[in-house]
DRENDO-1510 file (C-alpha; in Angstrom, 1 decimal, always signed):
<recs>
REC; n; res; u; v; w
REC; 1; MET; -21.4; -10.1; +28.1 .
REC; 2; LYS; -17.9; -8.3; +28.6 .
REC; 3; LYS; -18.3; -4.4; +27.7 .
REC; 4; LYS; -14.6; -3.2; +29.5 .
REC; 5; LEU; -11.0; -3.7; +29.4 .
REC; 6; SER; -9.3; -3.9; +32.5 .
REC; 7; VAL; -6.7; -1.5; +33.4 .
REC; 8; MET; -3.7; -3.8; +32.2 .
REC; 9; GLN; -5.6; -4.3; +29.0 .
REC; 10; LEU; -6.4; -0.8; +28.2 .
REC; 11; ALA; -2.9; +0.2; +29.0 .
REC; 12; SER; -1.3; -2.6; +26.9 .
REC; 13; LEU; -3.5; -1.9; +24.1 .
REC; 14; SER; -2.8; +2.0; +24.2 .
REC; 15; VAL; +0.9; +1.1; +24.3 .
REC; 16; MET; +0.4; -1.0; +21.2 .
REC; 17; LEU; -1.4; +1.8; +19.4 .
REC; 18; PHE; +1.1; +4.3; +20.6 .
REC; 19; GLY; +4.1; +1.6; +19.0 .
REC; 20; MET; +1.9; +1.5; +15.9 .
REC; 21; PHE; +2.1; +5.1; +15.5 .
REC; 22; PHE; +5.4; +6.5; +16.8 .
REC; 23; GLY; +7.7; +5.4; +13.9 .
REC; 24; ALA; +10.0; +6.8; +11.3 .
REC; 25; GLY; +8.9; +10.6; +11.0 .
REC; 26; ASN; +8.1; +10.7; +15.0 .
REC; 27; LEU; +11.6; +11.0; +15.7 .
REC; 28; ILE; +13.3; +12.6; +12.6 .
REC; 29; PHE; +11.2; +15.5; +11.9 .
REC; 30; PRO; +10.2; +16.9; +15.5 .
REC; 31; VAL; +13.8; +16.9; +16.2 .
REC; 32; PHE; +14.9; +18.8; +13.2 .
REC; 33; MET; +12.3; +21.3; +13.2 .
REC; 34; GLY; +13.6; +22.0; +17.0 .
REC; 35; GLN; +16.9; +23.2; +15.4 .
REC; 36; MET; +15.3; +25.0; +12.9 .
REC; 37; ALA; +12.3; +26.8; +14.9 .
REC; 38; GLY; +14.5; +28.1; +17.8 .
REC; 39; GLN; +13.1; +30.6; +19.9 .
REC; 40; ASN; +9.7; +30.1; +17.8 .
REC; 41; ILE; +9.7; +26.6; +19.1 .
REC; 42; LEU; +6.4; +27.0; +21.1 .
REC; 43; PRO; +4.3; +27.7; +17.8 .
REC; 44; ALA; +6.2; +25.2; +15.8 .
REC; 45; ILE; +5.1; +22.4; +18.5 .
REC; 46; VAL; +1.6; +23.8; +19.1 .
REC; 47; GLY; +1.1; +23.4; +15.5 .
REC; 48; PHE; +2.9; +19.9; +15.0 .
REC; 49; ILE; +1.0; +18.4; +17.9 .
REC; 50; LEU; -2.4; +19.7; +16.1 .
REC; 51; SER; -1.6; +17.5; +12.9 .
REC; 52; GLY; +0.4; +15.1; +14.5 .
REC; 53; VAL; -1.5; +14.4; +17.8 .
REC; 54; ALA; -4.7; +16.1; +17.7 .
REC; 55; LEU; -5.6; +14.5; +14.2 .
REC; 56; PRO; -4.9; +11.0; +15.0 .
REC; 57; MET; -6.8; +11.1; +18.0 .
REC; 58; LEU; -9.8; +12.3; +16.4 .
REC; 59; GLY; -9.5; +9.6; +13.6 .
REC; 60; VAL; -9.2; +7.3; +16.1 .
REC; 61; VAL; -12.7; +8.9; +17.7 .
REC; 62; ALA; -14.0; +9.1; +14.3 .
REC; 63; LEU; -13.3; +5.1; +13.9 .
REC; 64; GLY; -15.0; +4.4; +17.0 .
REC; 65; ARG; -17.9; +6.9; +17.4 .
REC; 66; SER; -19.2; +6.0; +13.6 .
REC; 67; ARG; -19.3; +1.7; +15.0 .
REC; 68; CYS; -17.2; +1.8; +11.0 .
REC; 69; GLU; -14.8; -1.2; +11.6 .
REC; 70; GLY; -12.3; +0.2; +8.9 .
REC; 71; LEU; -11.6; +3.2; +6.6 .
REC; 72; HIS; -13.2; +1.7; +3.6 .
REC; 73; GLU; -16.4; +1.4; +5.5 .
REC; 74; LEU; -16.1; +5.1; +6.9 .
REC; 75; SER; -15.7; +6.5; +3.2 .
REC; 76; CYS; -18.3; +4.7; +1.8 .
REC; 77; ARG; -20.7; +7.6; +3.5 .
REC; 78; VAL; -19.2; +9.8; +0.3 .
REC; 79; GLY; -19.6; +6.9; -2.2 .
REC; 80; LYS; -18.2; +3.4; -3.0 .
REC; 81; PRO; -16.4; +4.2; -5.9 .
REC; 82; TYR; -14.6; +6.9; -3.6 .
REC; 83; ALA; -14.3; +4.5; -1.1 .
REC; 84; PHE; -12.2; +2.1; -3.0 .
REC; 85; PHE; -10.1; +4.8; -4.6 .
REC; 86; PHE; -9.2; +6.9; -1.1 .
REC; 87; THR; -8.9; +3.3; +1.0 .
REC; 88; CYS; -6.5; +1.9; -1.5 .
REC; 89; LEU; -4.9; +5.1; -1.8 .
REC; 90; LEU; -4.2; +5.9; +1.8 .
REC; 91; TYR; -3.0; +2.5; +2.8 .
REC; 92; LEU; -0.3; +1.9; -0.2 .
REC; 93; THR; +0.9; +5.6; +0.7 .
REC; 94; ILE; +1.0; +4.5; +4.7 .
REC; 95; GLY; +2.1; +1.2; +3.3 .
REC; 96; PRO; +4.4; +0.1; +0.6 .
REC; 97; PHE; +4.7; +3.2; -1.4 .
REC; 98; PHE; +6.4; +5.4; +1.6 .
REC; 99; SER; +5.7; +4.4; +5.0 .
REC; 100; ILE; +7.1; +1.5; +5.3 .
REC; 101; PRO; +10.0; +1.4; +3.2 .
REC; 102; ARG; +10.8; +4.7; +5.2 .
REC; 103; CYS; +10.9; +2.7; +8.4 .
REC; 104; ALA; +13.9; +0.9; +7.1 .
REC; 105; SER; +15.6; +3.6; +5.4 .
REC; 106; THR; +15.7; +5.8; +8.5 .
REC; 107; SER; +16.7; +2.8; +10.8 .
REC; 108; PHE; +19.5; +2.2; +8.4 .
REC; 109; SER; +20.5; +6.2; +7.9 .
REC; 110; ALA; +20.2; +6.4; +11.7 .
REC; 111; GLY; +24.0; +5.5; +12.1 .
REC; 112; VAL; +24.6; +1.7; +10.7 .
REC; 113; PRO; +27.2; +2.9; +8.4 .
REC; 114; LEU; +28.9; +4.4; +11.0 .
REC; 115; LEU; +28.8; +0.7; +12.7 .
REC; 116; PHE; +30.4; -0.8; +9.8 .
REC; 117; PRO; +32.9; +1.1; +8.3 .
REC; 118; GLY; +34.6; +0.2; +5.0 .
REC; 119; VAL; +31.3; -2.1; +4.3 .
REC; 120; ASN; +29.8; -1.0; +0.8 .
REC; 121; VAL; +26.9; +1.3; +1.7 .
REC; 122; SER; +24.8; -0.2; -1.0 .
REC; 123; LEU; +25.7; -3.9; +0.1 .
REC; 124; LEU; +25.1; -3.0; +3.5 .
REC; 125; THR; +21.6; -1.1; +2.9 .
REC; 126; LEU; +20.4; -4.5; +0.6 .
REC; 127; VAL; +21.5; -6.5; +3.7 .
REC; 128; PHE; +19.9; -4.6; +6.6 .
REC; 129; THR; +16.8; -4.1; +4.7 .
REC; 130; LEU; +16.3; -7.6; +4.0 .
REC; 131; ILE; +16.8; -8.4; +7.7 .
REC; 132; PHE; +14.5; -5.7; +8.9 .
REC; 133; PHE; +11.8; -6.7; +6.6 .
REC; 134; GLY; +12.4; -10.3; +7.0 .
REC; 135; ALA; +11.7; -9.6; +10.8 .
REC; 136; ALA; +8.8; -7.5; +10.5 .
REC; 137; LEU; +7.0; -9.9; +7.8 .
REC; 138; SER; +7.3; -12.6; +10.7 .
REC; 139; ILE; +5.6; -11.2; +12.9 .
REC; 140; ALA; +3.0; -9.8; +10.7 .
REC; 141; LEU; +2.1; -13.3; +9.3 .
REC; 142; ARG; +1.1; -13.8; +13.0 .
REC; 143; PRO; -1.3; -10.7; +13.7 .
REC; 144; ARG; -3.1; -12.3; +16.5 .
REC; 145; ASN; +0.2; -11.8; +18.6 .
REC; 146; ILE; +0.4; -8.1; +17.6 .
REC; 147; LEU; -0.9; -7.1; +21.3 .
REC; 148; THR; +2.3; -9.1; +22.5 .
REC; 149; TYR; +4.9; -8.1; +20.3 .
REC; 150; ILE; +4.1; -4.5; +20.0 .
REC; 151; GLY; +2.2; -3.2; +22.9 .
REC; 152; LYS; +4.4; -5.7; +26.0 .
REC; 153; VAL; +7.6; -6.1; +24.2 .
REC; 154; LEU; +8.8; -3.6; +21.6 .
REC; 155; THR; +7.1; -0.4; +22.6 .
REC; 156; PRO; +8.4; -0.7; +26.2 .
REC; 157; ALA; +11.8; -1.3; +25.3 .
REC; 158; PHE; +11.8; +1.5; +22.9 .
REC; 159; LEU; +10.7; +3.8; +25.7 .
REC; 160; VAL; +13.3; +2.8; +27.6 .
REC; 161; SER; +16.1; +3.5; +25.0 .
REC; 162; LEU; +14.7; +6.8; +23.6 .
REC; 163; GLY; +13.9; +7.8; +27.9 .
REC; 164; VAL; +17.9; +7.8; +28.2 .
REC; 165; ILE; +18.6; +10.1; +25.9 .
REC; 166; LEU; +15.6; +12.6; +26.8 .
REC; 167; VAL; +16.3; +12.3; +30.8 .
REC; 168; VAL; +20.1; +13.1; +30.2 .
REC; 169; SER; +19.0; +16.0; +27.5 .
REC; 170; ILE; +16.9; +17.7; +30.1 .
REC; 171; ILE; +19.4; +17.2; +33.1 .
REC; 172; ILE; +22.0; +18.2; +31.2 .
REC; 173; PRO; +21.0; +20.9; +28.3 .
REC; 174; MET; +23.3; +21.4; +25.4 .
REC; 175; GLY; +21.7; +24.8; +25.6 .
REC; 176; SER; +18.7; +27.2; +25.6 .
REC; 177; ALA; +16.2; +27.4; +22.9 .
REC; 178; MET; +15.5; +30.7; +23.1 .
REC; 179; ASP; +19.1; +31.6; +22.5 .
REC; 180; VAL; +18.5; +30.1; +18.9 .
REC; 181; PRO; +17.0; +32.2; +15.9 .
REC; 182; ALA; +14.3; +30.6; +14.1 .
REC; 183; THR; +15.3; +29.8; +10.4 .
REC; 184; GLY; +13.6; +29.0; +7.0 .
REC; 185; ASN; +9.5; +29.6; +7.6 .
REC; 186; TYR; +9.9; +29.1; +10.9 .
REC; 187; VAL; +10.7; +33.1; +11.1 .
REC; 188; ASP; +7.1; +34.2; +10.3 .
REC; 189; ASN; +5.0; +31.0; +10.2 .
REC; 190; ALA; +5.9; +29.2; +12.9 .
REC; 191; PHE; +2.8; +27.5; +13.7 .
REC; 192; VAL; +1.5; +26.7; +9.9 .
REC; 193; THR; +5.0; +25.6; +9.2 .
REC; 194; GLY; +4.7; +22.9; +12.5 .
REC; 195; VAL; +1.2; +21.7; +10.8 .
REC; 196; LEU; +2.7; +20.9; +7.6 .
REC; 197; GLU; +5.5; +19.1; +9.4 .
REC; 198; GLY; +3.3; +17.2; +11.3 .
REC; 199; TYR; +1.8; +16.1; +8.0 .
REC; 200; ASN; +5.1; +14.0; +7.8 .
REC; 201; THR; +4.8; +11.4; +10.3 .
REC; 202; MET; +1.6; +10.3; +8.1 .
REC; 203; ASP; -0.2; +9.8; +11.4 .
REC; 204; ALA; -3.4; +11.2; +10.7 .
REC; 205; LEU; -3.5; +8.7; +7.4 .
REC; 206; ALA; -2.4; +6.1; +9.8 .
REC; 207; SER; -5.3; +6.5; +12.4 .
REC; 208; LEU; -8.0; +5.5; +9.9 .
REC; 209; ALA; -5.7; +2.7; +8.7 .
REC; 210; PHE; -5.2; +0.9; +12.3 .
REC; 211; GLY; -8.7; +1.2; +13.8 .
REC; 212; ILE; -9.2; -2.3; +11.8 .
REC; 213; VAL; -6.3; -3.7; +13.7 .
REC; 214; VAL; -7.6; -2.0; +17.4 .
REC; 215; VAL; -11.2; -3.4; +16.8 .
REC; 216; ASN; -9.5; -7.0; +15.8 .
REC; 217; VAL; -7.7; -7.1; +18.7 .
REC; 218; ILE; -10.4; -5.4; +21.1 .
REC; 219; ARG; -12.7; -8.7; +19.8 .
REC; 220; GLY; -9.5; -11.0; +20.8 .
REC; 221; LEU; -10.1; -9.7; +24.1 .
REC; 222; GLY; -13.4; -11.0; +24.5 .
REC; 223; ILE; -15.4; -8.0; +23.7 .
REC; 224; LYS; -18.1; -8.5; +20.8 .
REC; 225; ASP; -20.5; -5.3; +21.3 .
REC; 226; SER; -20.4; -2.8; +18.8 .
REC; 227; GLU; -20.7; +0.0; +21.1 .
REC; 228; SER; -18.4; -1.4; +24.0 .
REC; 229; ILE; -15.3; -2.0; +21.0 .
REC; 230; ALA; -16.1; +1.8; +20.1 .
REC; 231; VAL; -15.6; +3.1; +23.2 .
REC; 232; ASN; -12.4; +1.2; +24.2 .
REC; 233; THR; -11.0; +2.1; +20.9 .
REC; 234; MET; -11.7; +5.8; +21.9 .
REC; 235; LYS; -10.0; +5.3; +25.2 .
REC; 236; ALA; -7.1; +3.8; +23.8 .
REC; 237; GLY; -6.6; +6.4; +21.2 .
REC; 238; VAL; -6.9; +9.0; +23.6 .
REC; 239; PHE; -4.4; +7.7; +25.8 .
REC; 240; SER; -1.7; +6.9; +23.3 .
REC; 241; CYS; -2.0; +10.1; +21.7 .
REC; 242; LEU; -1.2; +11.9; +25.0 .
REC; 243; ILE; +2.2; +9.6; +25.3 .
REC; 244; MET; +2.8; +11.3; +21.7 .
REC; 245; ALA; +2.2; +14.7; +22.6 .
REC; 246; VAL; +4.7; +14.5; +25.5 .
REC; 247; ILE; +7.3; +12.5; +24.0 .
REC; 248; TYR; +6.9; +15.1; +20.9 .
REC; 249; ALA; +7.6; +18.3; +23.3 .
REC; 250; LEU; +10.5; +17.1; +24.7 .
REC; 251; VAL; +12.0; +15.7; +21.1 .
REC; 252; THR; +11.4; +19.2; +19.4 .
REC; 253; LEU; +13.3; +20.7; +22.7 .
REC; 254; MET; +15.8; +18.8; +22.6 .
REC; 255; GLY; +16.5; +19.5; +19.1 .
REC; 256; ALA; +16.1; +23.4; +19.6 .
REC; 257; ARG; +18.8; +23.1; +23.0 .
REC; 258; SER; +20.9; +21.1; +20.6 .
REC; 259; MET; +21.6; +24.2; +18.7 .
REC; 260; GLY; +24.1; +25.5; +22.0 .
REC; 261; ALA; +26.3; +22.6; +21.0 .
REC; 262; ILE; +26.3; +21.4; +17.7 .
REC; 263; PRO; +25.8; +22.7; +14.0 .
REC; 264; MET; +22.5; +22.6; +11.7 .
REC; 265; ALA; +22.1; +19.3; +10.6 .
REC; 266; THR; +20.8; +18.6; +7.2 .
REC; 267; ASN; +18.0; +16.3; +8.2 .
REC; 268; GLY; +16.5; +14.8; +11.5 .
REC; 269; SER; +18.6; +11.7; +11.5 .
REC; 270; GLU; +21.9; +13.7; +11.5 .
REC; 271; ALA; +20.6; +16.1; +14.2 .
REC; 272; LEU; +19.9; +12.8; +16.3 .
REC; 273; GLY; +23.3; +11.1; +15.4 .
REC; 274; ALA; +25.1; +14.4; +16.8 .
REC; 275; ILE; +22.4; +14.9; +19.9 .
REC; 276; SER; +23.5; +11.2; +20.7 .
REC; 277; ALA; +27.5; +11.7; +19.9 .
REC; 278; HIS; +27.8; +14.6; +21.9 .
REC; 279; TYR; +26.2; +13.1; +25.0 .
REC; 280; PHE; +27.5; +9.5; +24.8 .
REC; 281; GLY; +30.5; +9.6; +22.2 .
REC; 282; ASN; +30.9; +6.7; +20.3 .
REC; 283; PHE; +28.6; +4.8; +22.1 .
REC; 284; GLY; +25.7; +7.1; +21.2 .
REC; 285; THR; +25.5; +6.1; +17.8 .
REC; 286; LEU; +25.1; +2.6; +18.6 .
REC; 287; ILE; +22.2; +3.5; +21.3 .
REC; 288; LEU; +20.7; +5.8; +18.5 .
REC; 289; VAL; +20.7; +3.0; +16.4 .
REC; 290; ILE; +18.7; +1.1; +18.5 .
REC; 291; ILE; +16.1; +3.4; +19.5 .
REC; 292; VAL; +15.2; +4.3; +16.0 .
REC; 293; THR; +15.4; +0.7; +14.8 .
REC; 294; LEU; +13.0; -0.2; +17.4 .
REC; 295; ALA; +10.5; +2.6; +16.5 .
REC; 296; CYS; +10.2; +1.9; +12.9 .
REC; 297; PHE; +10.5; -2.1; +13.4 .
REC; 298; LYS; +7.1; -1.8; +15.4 .
REC; 299; THR; +5.5; +0.5; +12.9 .
REC; 300; ALA; +6.7; -1.1; +9.9 .
REC; 301; THR; +5.1; -4.3; +11.4 .
REC; 302; GLY; +1.5; -2.7; +12.5 .
REC; 303; LEU; +1.4; -0.9; +8.8 .
REC; 304; ILE; +1.8; -4.4; +7.0 .
REC; 305; ILE; -0.5; -6.3; +9.2 .
REC; 306; SER; -2.9; -3.0; +8.6 .
REC; 307; CYS; -2.6; -2.8; +4.8 .
REC; 308; ALA; -2.7; -6.9; +4.5 .
REC; 309; GLN; -6.1; -6.7; +6.6 .
REC; 310; ALA; -7.6; -3.5; +4.7 .
REC; 311; PHE; -7.1; -5.4; +1.1 .
REC; 312; VAL; -8.3; -9.2; +2.5 .
REC; 313; ASN; -11.4; -7.2; +3.5 .
REC; 314; MET; -12.0; -5.0; +0.3 .
REC; 315; PHE; -11.2; -7.6; -1.9 .
REC; 316; PRO; -12.6; -10.9; -0.3 .
REC; 317; LYS; -12.5; -13.2; -3.2 .
REC; 318; GLY; -9.0; -12.0; -3.5 .
REC; 319; PRO; -5.4; -12.9; -2.3 .
REC; 320; SER; -5.3; -14.4; +0.7 .
REC; 321; TYR; -4.0; -12.7; +4.1 .
REC; 322; LYS; -0.5; -14.2; +3.7 .
REC; 323; ALA; -0.1; -13.4; +0.0 .
REC; 324; TRP; -0.7; -9.3; +0.8 .
REC; 325; ALA; +1.5; -9.4; +3.8 .
REC; 326; ILE; +4.4; -11.0; +1.5 .
REC; 327; GLY; +3.6; -8.5; -1.1 .
REC; 328; PHE; +3.8; -5.4; +0.7 .
REC; 329; THR; +6.8; -6.7; +2.2 .
REC; 330; ALA; +8.4; -7.4; -0.5 .
REC; 331; TRP; +7.7; -4.0; -2.6 .
REC; 332; SER; +8.6; -2.0; +0.6 .
REC; 333; PHE; +11.9; -3.6; +0.6 .
REC; 334; VAL; +12.5; -2.7; -3.0 .
REC; 335; ILE; +11.7; +0.9; -2.4 .
REC; 336; ALA; +13.2; +1.2; +0.9 .
REC; 337; ASN; +16.7; +0.7; -1.5 .
REC; 338; PHE; +16.0; +3.8; -3.1 .
REC; 339; GLY; +17.1; +5.5; +0.1 .
REC; 340; LEU; +15.2; +8.1; +2.6 .
REC; 341; ASN; +15.8; +11.3; +0.8 .
REC; 342; THR; +14.3; +10.1; -2.5 .
REC; 343; ILE; +11.3; +8.2; +0.0 .
REC; 344; ILE; +10.7; +11.6; +1.4 .
REC; 345; LYS; +11.0; +13.9; -1.6 .
REC; 346; TRP; +8.2; +12.0; -3.5 .
REC; 347; SER; +5.8; +11.3; -0.6 .
REC; 348; VAL; +5.7; +15.4; +0.4 .
REC; 349; PRO; +3.1; +15.7; -3.0 .
REC; 350; VAL; +0.9; +12.6; -1.8 .
REC; 351; LEU; +0.5; +13.7; +1.7 .
REC; 352; MET; -0.3; +17.5; +0.5 .
REC; 353; PHE; -3.1; +15.7; -1.6 .
REC; 354; LEU; -4.4; +13.0; +1.1 .
REC; 355; TYR; -4.1; +15.0; +4.0 .
REC; 356; PRO; -7.2; +17.2; +3.2 .
REC; 357; LEU; -9.3; +14.1; +2.3 .
REC; 358; ALA; -8.1; +12.4; +5.4 .
REC; 359; ILE; -9.1; +15.6; +7.8 .
REC; 360; THR; -12.5; +16.4; +6.2 .
REC; 361; LEU; -13.6; +12.7; +6.6 .
REC; 362; ILE; -12.5; +12.8; +10.1 .
REC; 363; LEU; -14.3; +15.8; +11.4 .
REC; 364; LEU; -17.6; +14.7; +9.1 .
REC; 365; SER; -17.5; +11.7; +11.0 .
REC; 366; VAL; -16.8; +13.2; +14.8 .
REC; 367; PHE; -19.6; +15.9; +14.1 .
REC; 368; GLY; -21.4; +14.0; +11.8 .
REC; 369; LYS; -24.7; +13.1; +14.4 .
REC; 370; ALA; -25.4; +16.9; +13.5 .
REC; 371; PHE; -26.8; +16.6; +10.2 .
REC; 372; ASN; -27.5; +12.7; +11.0 .
REC; 373; TYR; -24.0; +11.8; +8.8 .
REC; 374; SER; -26.1; +13.1; +5.4 .
REC; 375; LYS; -24.6; +12.0; +2.1 .
REC; 376; ILE; -24.6; +15.1; +0.4 .
REC; 377; VAL; -22.7; +16.9; +3.0 .
REC; 378; TYR; -20.1; +14.5; +2.8 .
REC; 379; VAL; -20.3; +14.5; -1.1 .
REC; 380; CYS; -20.4; +18.6; -1.3 .
REC; 381; THR; -17.4; +19.0; +1.5 .
REC; 382; THR; -15.1; +16.1; +0.1 .
REC; 383; ALA; -15.6; +17.3; -3.8 .
REC; 384; CYS; -14.3; +20.6; -2.8 .
REC; 385; ALA; -11.5; +19.4; -0.7 .
REC; 386; PHE; -10.8; +16.7; -3.9 .
REC; 387; ALA; -10.1; +19.6; -6.1 .
REC; 388; THR; -8.0; +22.1; -4.3 .
REC; 389; ALA; -6.2; +19.2; -2.9 .
REC; 390; LEU; -4.7; +18.6; -6.1 .
REC; 391; LEU; -3.6; +22.0; -6.6 .
REC; 392; ASP; -1.4; +21.7; -3.1 .
REC; 393; LEU; -0.1; +18.3; -4.6 .
REC; 394; ILE; +1.0; +20.4; -7.8 .
REC; 395; ASN; +2.5; +23.1; -5.6 .
REC; 396; ALA; +4.6; +20.4; -3.8 .
REC; 397; LEU; +6.0; +18.4; -6.9 .
REC; 398; PRO; +9.3; +17.8; -7.0 .
REC; 399; ALA; +11.3; +20.4; -9.3 .
REC; 400; GLU; +12.6; +17.7; -11.7 .
REC; 401; VAL; +8.7; +16.8; -12.2 .
REC; 402; ALA; +7.3; +20.9; -12.0 .
REC; 403; VAL; +9.6; +22.2; -14.3 .
REC; 404; PRO; +9.0; +20.2; -17.5 .
REC; 405; LEU; +5.4; +20.2; -16.8 .
REC; 406; ASN; +5.4; +24.0; -16.2 .
REC; 407; VAL; +2.8; +24.3; -13.6 .
REC; 408; SER; +4.1; +27.7; -12.6 .
REC; 409; ALA; +1.4; +28.7; -14.6 .
REC; 410; ILE; -1.0; +27.0; -12.2 .
REC; 411; THR; +0.4; +27.6; -9.0 .
REC; 412; GLU; +0.5; +31.4; -9.7 .
REC; 413; VAL; -3.1; +31.8; -10.5 .
REC; 414; ALA; -3.6; +29.1; -7.4 .
REC; 415; ALA; -1.7; +31.4; -5.2 .
REC; 416; LYS; -3.4; +34.8; -6.4 .
REC; 417; TYR; -7.3; +33.6; -5.9 .
REC; 418; LEU; -6.9; +30.8; -3.5 .
REC; 419; PRO; -6.5; +31.8; +0.1 .
REC; 420; LEU; -3.8; +30.4; +2.3 .
REC; 421; TYR; -2.8; +28.3; -1.1 .
REC; 422; SER; +1.1; +29.8; -0.5 .
REC; 423; VAL; +1.3; +28.1; +2.7 .
REC; 424; GLY; +0.0; +24.8; +1.7 .
REC; 425; MET; -3.7; +25.2; +3.2 .
REC; 426; GLY; -5.4; +26.3; +0.0 .
REC; 427; TRP; -7.9; +23.6; +0.9 .
REC; 428; ILE; -9.6; +25.0; +4.0 .
REC; 429; VAL; -11.7; +27.8; +2.6 .
REC; 430; PRO; -13.2; +25.8; -0.3 .
REC; 431; SER; -14.1; +22.7; +2.1 .
REC; 432; ILE; -15.7; +24.9; +4.4 .
REC; 433; VAL; -18.1; +26.3; +1.3 .
REC; 434; GLY; -18.8; +23.2; +0.5 .
REC; 435; PHE; -19.6; +22.0; +3.9 .
REC; 436; VAL; -22.1; +24.9; +4.1 .
REC; 437; VAL; -23.4; +23.9; +0.9 .
REC; 438; GLY; -24.0; +20.2; +1.5 .
REC; 439; LEU; -25.9; +21.2; +5.2 .
REC; 440; ILE; -28.1; +23.8; +3.2 .
REC; 441; ILE; -29.0; +21.1; +0.8 .
REC; 442; TYR; -29.6; +19.0; +3.9 .
REC; 443; LYS; -31.8; +21.4; +6.0 .
REC; 444; ILE; -33.8; +21.9; +2.5 .
REC; 445; ARG; -34.5; +18.4; +1.9 .
REC; 446; LYS; -35.1; +17.9; +5.4 .
REC; 447; HIS; -38.0; +20.2; +5.6 .
</recs>
């Protein structure tokens, strides 16, 4: 029985996984972070890589070591009702509600309007997103070919396109990062701000979702043994995340250096556009559109496949894979037409709620052998993380919701009594307490 992938198969699988991870937020957030962090770029990069690379890598490792085939099975260790709730919310967040629509919106805002001056923006958005999602759905309806489409075609084309601008920025730097003063939260809390910025990539959440796709691809390559699938899944996860870490560092550095020649942008797409125009003039807009569209398209395709496969597994008597894929794509098309800023604004509170639950689940699964994957440890840790994650969600609500609901009374009390709440990390201490309590109960029951 086959137990190992060949070097070429492992490389293709790693590139495919990287391609599914590296999408909309992976370009726009680090370059903008570089502009804002300036001379504090090092702690910002470390924080960003911690949440944007280390956590996703642990997520893939967690699925591999757990021998679970997907997020639902993994989160069942907390309880079946919780597993359905958490799995559905996570897939909808990284799927049709936020991440998939953001892929199309980011591609469009990267410079498509500049390529078609004089055309009505709303109409142009409608046409672009229709073409984008039509092409993504055509690939998603053939999930068995995902290794070829993403691992061997789209991702290499994206890396070549991105490599052009990164190499030029290294050879001909626009300035020195050390000459740029830090702004905003990067002045005093560059590391923590970098960690929170890494949340926006949604990669730690995606690592739990992409597991089912990776497992199915490995099986299609002839490996059926669960232990061998786990080992090869972990290898692919480590290699893909190393590629991501290198690109994050280079893109962030490019953003910081750009402040020597261009003004501060309002978002990452604008920053990338200005950098491309600086190096390549008007042709730079076309280059940027190609880079961002390739990055976002492959991720959108992978997410449609992951979400559809996950919902088929959760609801075996429900709609078919084809129906889920078409439904998720259609909903994403609608949301994408609300615009990038709207999508980002409403996604932040949900991410502040989901990330603590995802992080604790990942860590419990990675180190679960130490306490025999005891359910009581999972339940106690998750319960504490859940309660405080709700407070982080409230703290991140947009003003148009927070003000009418008068949530300031809640946030003021939480900031006073909950450690790290003011920096968006209020869930850490309660989760540790919950883990310790669960561990004590487990030890008492054991003996």
